[in-house]
Backbone bond lengths (Angstrom), bond angles and torsions (degrees), N, CA, C in turn:
res aa  C-N    CA-C-N  psi(-1)  N-CA   C-N-CA  omega(-1)  CA-C   N-CA-C  phi
1 X - - - 1.456 - - 1.520 111.51 -
2 X 1.306 117.47 36.28 1.460 120.62 178.68 1.527 110.12 -81.64
3 X 1.309 117.03 159.86 1.459 123.00 179.02 1.531 108.81 -88.10
4 X 1.344 119.60 112.23 1.459 121.32 -178.84 1.528 113.43 -83.08
5 X 1.324 118.54 -3.39 1.467 122.69 -179.00 1.515 110.56 -89.23
6 X 1.327 117.00 137.64 1.459 122.80 173.44 1.520 108.20 -116.30
7 X 1.324 116.71 129.52 1.464 120.42 177.12 1.519 108.54 -93.01
8 X 1.334 116.61 121.15 1.465 121.67 176.59 1.518 109.14 -80.49
9 X 1.322 116.36 -51.55 1.467 121.80 174.26 1.518 108.83 -155.68
10 X 1.325 114.31 162.21 1.451 120.11 -175.30 1.518 108.97 -139.53
11 X 1.325 116.28 141.12 1.459 120.85 -178.77 1.530 109.19 -133.28
12 X 1.347 115.25 132.78 1.457 120.06 174.71 1.527 108.38 -75.89
13 X 1.316 116.60 124.88 1.457 122.53 -177.53 1.527 111.04 -98.14
14 X 1.333 116.87 -36.82 1.458 121.89 -174.25 1.517 108.98 -155.02
15 X 1.340 116.29 145.98 1.452 120.30 -179.48 1.517 108.78 -152.31
16 X 1.355 117.04 127.78 1.461 121.07 171.90 1.526 108.66 -138.69
17 X 1.313 118.05 -165.13 1.465 121.02 -176.99 1.521 113.80 -69.35
18 X 1.345 118.29 -17.53 1.458 121.29 -173.40 1.520 114.01 -112.63
19 X 1.337 116.92 -33.18 1.462 120.06 -175.77 1.528 111.50 -140.49
20 X 1.338 114.59 158.69 1.466 122.04 169.42 1.526 106.44 -132.05
21 X 1.329 116.23 131.89 1.461 121.36 -179.96 1.526 108.46 -109.81
22 X 1.332 115.95 129.07 1.463 120.74 177.70 1.526 110.24 -121.78
23 X 1.329 114.47 149.74 1.451 122.87 174.36 1.522 106.32 -114.87
24 X 1.323 116.21 128.11 1.463 120.74 -179.52 1.520 110.75 -121.20
25 X 1.317 116.07 136.70 1.459 122.23 165.80 1.519 105.18 -90.47
26 X 1.323 116.08 130.23 1.458 120.42 -170.06 1.526 111.66 -134.80
27 X 1.312 113.33 165.54 1.465 122.20 162.09 1.525 103.81 -106.06
28 X 1.342 116.50 118.40 1.458 119.89 -174.76 1.535 110.90 -80.39
29 X 1.327 118.22 174.68 1.472 120.22 -176.90 1.522 115.16 -57.24
30 X 1.340 118.89 -23.51 1.471 119.64 179.04 1.527 111.93 -87.39
31 X 1.357 117.28 0.62 1.461 121.03 178.24 1.513 114.46 92.45
32 X 1.313 117.77 3.04 1.461 121.73 -179.69 1.529 111.47 -95.44
33 X 1.346 114.88 154.42 1.455 119.68 175.72 1.524 109.10 -71.57
34 X 1.321 115.12 146.52 1.460 120.61 178.52 1.520 110.41 -161.35
35 X 1.313 115.09 -172.35 1.459 121.27 177.84 1.518 109.13 -128.93
36 X 1.320 115.03 158.20 1.458 120.36 176.05 1.519 108.54 -149.63
37 X 1.317 115.62 133.89 1.457 121.83 173.66 1.514 109.25 -107.45
38 X 1.331 116.58 140.74 1.464 120.99 -178.00 1.515 109.56 -136.15
39 X 1.332 115.38 137.10 1.453 122.01 173.37 1.524 107.23 -105.03
40 X 1.333 115.96 118.54 1.466 122.40 176.90 1.517 108.24 -97.64
41 X 1.316 117.27 125.87 1.459 122.18 178.51 1.524 110.44 -94.03
42 X 1.317 115.83 140.66 1.457 122.02 -175.93 1.524 113.00 -98.19
43 X 1.328 116.61 7.94 1.463 122.56 177.16 1.518 109.06 -140.02
44 X 1.316 115.51 160.30 1.456 122.02 168.06 1.521 106.05 -88.99
45 X 1.321 117.89 132.33 1.459 121.34 176.68 1.525 108.84 -78.47
46 X 1.330 115.93 138.93 1.464 120.52 176.32 1.523 108.73 -125.65
47 X 1.311 115.68 143.47 1.451 122.07 176.68 1.511 109.51 -135.59
48 X 1.334 115.38 151.59 1.460 121.03 -175.63 1.515 110.22 -133.09
49 X 1.334 116.69 128.86 1.454 122.46 169.93 1.529 105.91 -102.78
50 X 1.338 117.50 98.21 1.468 118.97 179.37 1.533 109.81 -81.28
51 X 1.324 117.09 134.18 1.464 122.17 178.41 1.520 109.01 -127.34
52 X 1.345 116.16 125.66 1.459 118.51 177.38 1.534 109.51 -91.93
53 X 1.324 116.33 -178.76 1.463 121.09 -175.30 1.522 113.29 -66.24
54 X 1.348 117.49 -20.37 1.466 121.40 179.13 1.526 111.99 -97.43
55 X 1.319 117.26 13.10 1.468 123.58 -179.89 1.522 112.66 65.55
56 X 1.336 116.79 35.65 1.457 122.41 170.20 1.513 107.74 -95.40
57 X 1.323 115.97 154.84 1.451 121.36 172.94 1.522 108.11 -126.63
58 X 1.306 115.82 170.51 1.457 122.22 -178.61 1.524 108.62 -122.43
59 X 1.324 115.40 123.99 1.455 121.13 176.71 1.518 109.31 -107.31
60 X 1.311 114.91 153.71 1.454 122.51 178.27 1.523 107.49 -113.58
61 X 1.316 116.17 127.66 1.452 120.66 177.95 1.516 109.98 -108.76
62 X 1.322 115.69 136.50 1.460 120.12 177.14 1.526 110.28 -161.31
63 X 1.314 115.12 156.90 1.454 120.85 175.48 1.521 107.66 -80.03
64 X 1.321 116.92 125.71 1.468 122.06 -179.39 1.524 109.80 -99.04
65 X 1.314 115.18 116.21 1.463 122.78 -177.00 1.528 111.89 -57.60
66 X 1.334 117.22 -44.80 1.470 121.11 -173.26 1.522 113.22 -63.80
67 X 1.326 117.89 -33.06 1.470 119.94 -178.67 1.526 112.05 -106.62
68 X 1.326 117.42 -2.80 1.472 123.26 178.22 1.529 111.43 57.12
69 X 1.349 115.74 41.95 1.467 121.62 -178.84 1.520 110.01 -147.41
70 X 1.326 114.40 156.80 1.464 121.09 172.30 1.525 107.77 -79.29
71 X 1.323 117.02 143.13 1.460 121.37 -174.27 1.523 110.87 -139.13
72 X 1.333 116.23 131.44 1.462 121.63 169.88 1.520 107.66 -96.15
73 X 1.341 116.36 130.76 1.456 122.53 -172.25 1.517 111.05 -144.60
74 X 1.319 115.75 164.50 1.454 119.79 166.21 1.529 106.79 -71.61
75 X 1.330 119.36 158.60 1.463 119.80 174.43 1.533 109.74 -59.75
76 X 1.327 115.46 135.96 1.468 121.21 -175.02 1.520 110.43 -143.42
77 X 1.321 114.99 161.06 1.458 120.08 175.33 1.508 110.44 -173.29
78 X 1.324 114.54 -164.25 1.459 120.60 -177.60 1.512 112.23 -122.69
79 X 1.312 115.44 147.61 1.457 123.26 178.41 1.523 108.86 -119.67
80 X 1.333 117.37 114.42 1.466 118.06 174.32 1.532 109.60 -55.24
81 X 1.328 116.79 150.84 1.463 120.62 -175.84 1.525 112.99 -61.64
82 X 1.342 117.80 -20.91 1.466 119.74 179.41 1.525 112.24 -91.17
83 X 1.334 117.86 7.64 1.458 123.05 178.55 1.524 108.26 -118.67
84 X 1.328 117.00 142.03 1.466 119.55 176.72 1.527 108.52 -68.86
85 X 1.337 118.68 135.53 1.458 120.60 -179.31 1.531 114.18 -54.81
86 X 1.330 117.46 -32.62 1.465 119.74 179.00 1.528 110.91 -63.61
87 X 1.321 117.72 -41.61 1.469 120.66 178.33 1.532 110.42 -61.88
88 X 1.324 116.66 -40.16 1.466 120.52 177.71 1.522 110.69 -66.97
89 X 1.329 117.50 -40.83 1.462 120.92 178.98 1.526 110.32 -62.15
90 X 1.318 116.84 -42.16 1.463 120.29 178.30 1.528 110.62 -62.30
91 X 1.305 116.79 -43.36 1.471 122.08 179.01 1.525 110.81 -63.69
92 X 1.339 117.29 -46.43 1.457 121.45 -177.79 1.525 111.90 -65.51
93 X 1.327 118.11 -39.85 1.459 120.23 178.56 1.526 110.38 -60.75
94 X 1.320 117.05 -44.17 1.461 120.90 179.08 1.525 111.28 -66.50
95 X 1.339 116.64 -47.18 1.468 120.46 -179.22 1.518 112.24 -58.61
96 X 1.319 116.79 -46.99 1.461 120.96 -171.47 1.524 114.04 -83.46
97 X 1.343 117.55 -32.49 1.463 119.86 -173.32 1.525 113.92 -120.79
98 X 1.329 117.39 -16.62 1.453 119.97 -173.41 1.523 112.31 78.64
99 X 1.332 117.38 16.30 1.464 121.48 -178.90 1.522 111.02 -103.50
100 X 1.337 115.20 143.08 1.461 122.67 166.60 1.516 106.72 -118.63
101 X 1.323 115.99 150.80 1.463 120.81 -178.83 1.519 110.39 -125.15
102 X 1.324 116.10 140.11 1.460 121.81 177.80 1.527 111.92 -81.62
103 X 1.343 116.50 -26.86 1.467 120.42 -174.77 1.532 109.83 -129.62
104 X 1.331 114.89 137.28 1.472 121.95 -178.03 1.521 109.15 -132.32
105 X 1.330 115.53 139.56 1.467 120.74 175.59 1.523 108.29 -139.82
106 X 1.331 116.35 123.39 1.465 120.44 172.96 1.520 107.12 -71.57
107 X 1.349 116.68 126.47 1.464 119.52 -176.14 1.524 113.66 -113.17
108 X 1.327 117.83 -18.71 1.464 118.76 175.44 1.522 110.28 -164.62
109 X 1.312 114.97 154.37 1.465 123.87 172.11 1.520 106.08 -126.41
110 X 1.333 115.88 144.15 1.463 117.79 -176.16 1.517 111.74 -157.47
111 X 1.335 116.11 156.55 1.461 122.73 168.19 1.521 105.99 -96.07
112 X 1.331 116.97 130.41 1.461 120.46 -168.28 1.521 114.27 -81.27
113 X 1.300 118.75 -33.30 1.465 120.91 178.80 1.522 107.86 -157.60
114 X 1.332 116.59 69.98 1.460 121.00 -167.28 1.522 115.47 -72.07
115 X 1.314 118.33 1.11 1.462 119.01 174.64 1.527 111.80 -83.27
116 X 1.329 116.97 -20.75 1.470 120.11 -178.80 1.521 113.68 -133.76
117 X 1.343 117.91 -8.49 1.466 118.83 -178.26 1.519 110.92 -143.50
118 X 1.334 114.26 163.78 1.460 120.31 176.70 1.524 111.42 -104.90
119 X 1.348 117.88 18.58 1.460 121.22 -176.19 1.527 110.31 -64.18
120 X 1.326 114.39 129.01 1.455 123.48 -177.18 1.519 107.94 -118.93
121 X 1.328 117.43 141.92 1.459 121.56 -176.74 1.526 111.43 -132.05
122 X 1.314 114.83 149.94 1.458 123.39 171.65 1.525 106.47 -124.88
123 X 1.332 116.24 131.11 1.458 120.85 -179.06 1.524 108.99 -118.03
124 X 1.330 114.51 135.72 1.458 122.82 -177.15 1.525 110.54 -118.66
125 X 1.329 115.21 154.40 1.457 121.78 163.86 1.523 105.61 -105.20
126 X 1.336 115.65 132.82 1.462 122.27 -179.31 1.520 108.80 -117.24
127 X 1.337 117.26 128.83 1.465 122.44 179.40 1.522 109.62 -131.48
128 X 1.322 115.83 174.00 1.464 120.52 -175.98 1.520 109.30 68.52
129 X 1.336 115.87 51.94 1.465 121.50 -170.79 1.524 112.48 -79.58
130 X 1.322 114.86 145.22 1.463 122.39 170.69 1.520 107.98 -134.42
131 X 1.335 115.78 150.36 1.466 122.10 -174.08 1.520 111.51 -96.49
132 X 1.340 114.70 134.53 1.460 123.40 179.02 1.526 107.71 -140.41
133 X 1.312 116.97 -168.56 1.467 120.98 -178.34 1.534 110.26 -89.44
134 X 1.334 115.89 129.13 1.465 121.22 175.32 1.526 108.98 -77.45
135 X 1.326 116.19 153.23 1.475 121.26 176.42 1.525 109.53 -146.63
136 X 1.351 116.80 73.23 1.467 120.10 -178.72 1.530 111.70 -61.19
137 X 1.330 115.30 155.60 1.464 121.43 176.30 1.519 109.63 -70.50
138 X 1.324 117.24 162.80 1.469 121.44 -177.53 1.521 113.10 -63.61
139 X 1.325 117.98 -20.05 1.466 121.09 179.39 1.522 111.83 -87.11
140 X 1.331 117.20 1.06 1.460 120.89 -175.02 1.530 111.24 -115.58
141 X 1.323 115.64 123.35 1.461 122.70 169.61 1.521 104.88 -114.39
142 X 1.324 115.74 96.08 1.457 121.32 -167.27 1.523 113.10 -106.54
143 X 1.319 115.51 145.70 1.460 123.36 167.07 1.524 106.36 -114.05
144 X 1.305 117.28 138.44 1.462 121.70 179.39 1.524 108.23 -110.02
145 X 1.330 115.75 132.79 1.467 120.89 -179.90 1.524 108.56 -126.33
146 X 1.341 115.82 120.38 1.464 121.30 173.52 1.517 107.67 -94.52
147 X 1.325 116.48 120.29 1.467 120.79 -178.52 1.526 109.74 -140.52
148 X 1.337 117.40 159.28 1.458 119.04 173.22 1.533 109.96 -58.26
149 X 1.335 116.17 140.10 1.461 119.74 -179.42 1.523 111.22 -54.91
150 X 1.331 117.87 -40.30 1.463 119.92 -178.98 1.529 111.91 -63.47
151 X 1.336 117.74 -27.58 1.459 120.12 175.07 1.533 110.42 -69.36
152 X 1.325 116.93 -39.51 1.475 120.51 175.74 1.528 109.60 -63.19
153 X 1.321 116.82 -41.07 1.460 121.21 176.92 1.538 110.26 -59.84
154 X 1.331 117.37 -42.71 1.470 121.00 178.04 1.530 111.10 -65.84
155 X 1.339 117.54 -34.22 1.466 120.94 176.59 1.534 110.43 -62.69
156 X 1.326 116.57 -36.20 1.468 120.21 174.65 1.526 109.40 -68.23
157 X 1.321 116.92 -48.88 1.466 121.73 -178.60 1.530 111.81 -58.24
158 X 1.344 116.77 -34.73 1.464 121.46 -177.05 1.522 113.42 -92.02
159 X 1.326 118.05 5.49 1.456 121.30 177.13 1.517 114.53 75.20
160 X 1.317 117.89 16.45 1.468 121.18 177.39 1.526 109.69 -80.11
161 X 1.321 116.58 -42.53 1.466 121.47 173.07 1.522 106.73 -92.77
162 X 1.353 116.74 119.14 1.463 121.04 -176.91 1.528 112.94 -121.51
163 X 1.323 118.29 -10.16 1.457 121.44 178.22 1.531 109.10 -59.94
164 X 1.330 117.25 129.62 1.471 120.69 -171.28 1.527 113.44 -61.95
165 X 1.328 118.22 -41.08 1.469 119.37 179.30 1.525 110.52 -67.07
166 X 1.328 116.99 -37.92 1.464 120.40 179.25 1.521 110.97 -66.63
167 X 1.325 116.58 -44.79 1.461 120.50 178.56 1.527 109.82 -59.78
168 X 1.318 116.92 -50.17 1.471 120.43 -178.31 1.520 111.39 -63.96
169 X 1.318 116.95 -43.94 1.466 120.26 -178.17 1.511 112.31 -64.72
170 X 1.317 117.11 -43.84 1.466 120.72 -179.34 1.525 110.68 -69.15
171 X 1.326 118.41 -43.37 1.467 120.55 178.73 1.528 111.47 -64.99
172 X 1.316 116.90 -42.26 1.477 119.92 179.46 1.524 110.48 -64.61
173 X 1.340 116.68 -41.68 1.461 120.40 178.41 1.523 110.54 -62.67
174 X 1.328 117.37 -44.34 1.468 121.15 178.29 1.522 110.41 -59.00
175 X 1.318 117.77 -44.80 1.461 121.53 178.75 1.530 111.24 -60.86
176 X 1.319 117.19 -45.23 1.465 120.27 179.39 1.522 111.38 -64.41
177 X 1.324 117.18 -37.23 1.466 120.15 176.83 1.520 110.66 -65.55
178 X 1.332 117.75 -42.76 1.462 121.29 179.18 1.525 111.68 -64.34
179 X 1.331 115.92 -36.71 1.470 120.54 179.77 1.522 111.95 -83.86
180 X 1.333 116.42 -0.17 1.469 122.95 -177.59 1.520 111.70 55.44
181 X 1.337 116.39 37.50 1.453 121.59 177.73 1.523 111.97 -102.67
182 X 1.339 116.17 3.20 1.451 121.11 179.14 1.522 106.65 -115.88
183 X 1.307 115.74 113.76 1.465 120.55 -177.59 1.515 108.15 -97.39
184 X 1.322 116.31 122.10 1.456 121.87 -177.94 1.512 111.57 -94.83
């Protein structure tokens, strides 16, 4: 498990509050010179699959600038490294949907696009839901959709939901439900 990449030099190309982009001149695993670009994320990504007592879930719809498309997703956000991801997940669920949950279970951890970024995510299932006032951030124009969980699962199966955290969270939740390892 050694690192076969050698960095000759590295240059910061871009930096903001959320990401830093670097360009590296490298010696690749075959011994040849090459280049590599990397996006460093300054937060842990968090995602939430909220499930109510009737096995409904809540999706968030919004236009995603980076892909120039509308996207239905599980509620998601970012957790600064000095904050526990669960606290961020609780905050994001309330902000985006107006929901609070009595019970939380981390169901998966993942790297979102490890060929070009170091973005790491934690996905939770939230149950024991109660309704409160949502307060989305100014960059968010959100639609909230309450649907049966199995319909969200079918949206993943049919390629309607394509966001990686949503796909992973919904599939992992479905697997845990089938294995009866998720207690509601």
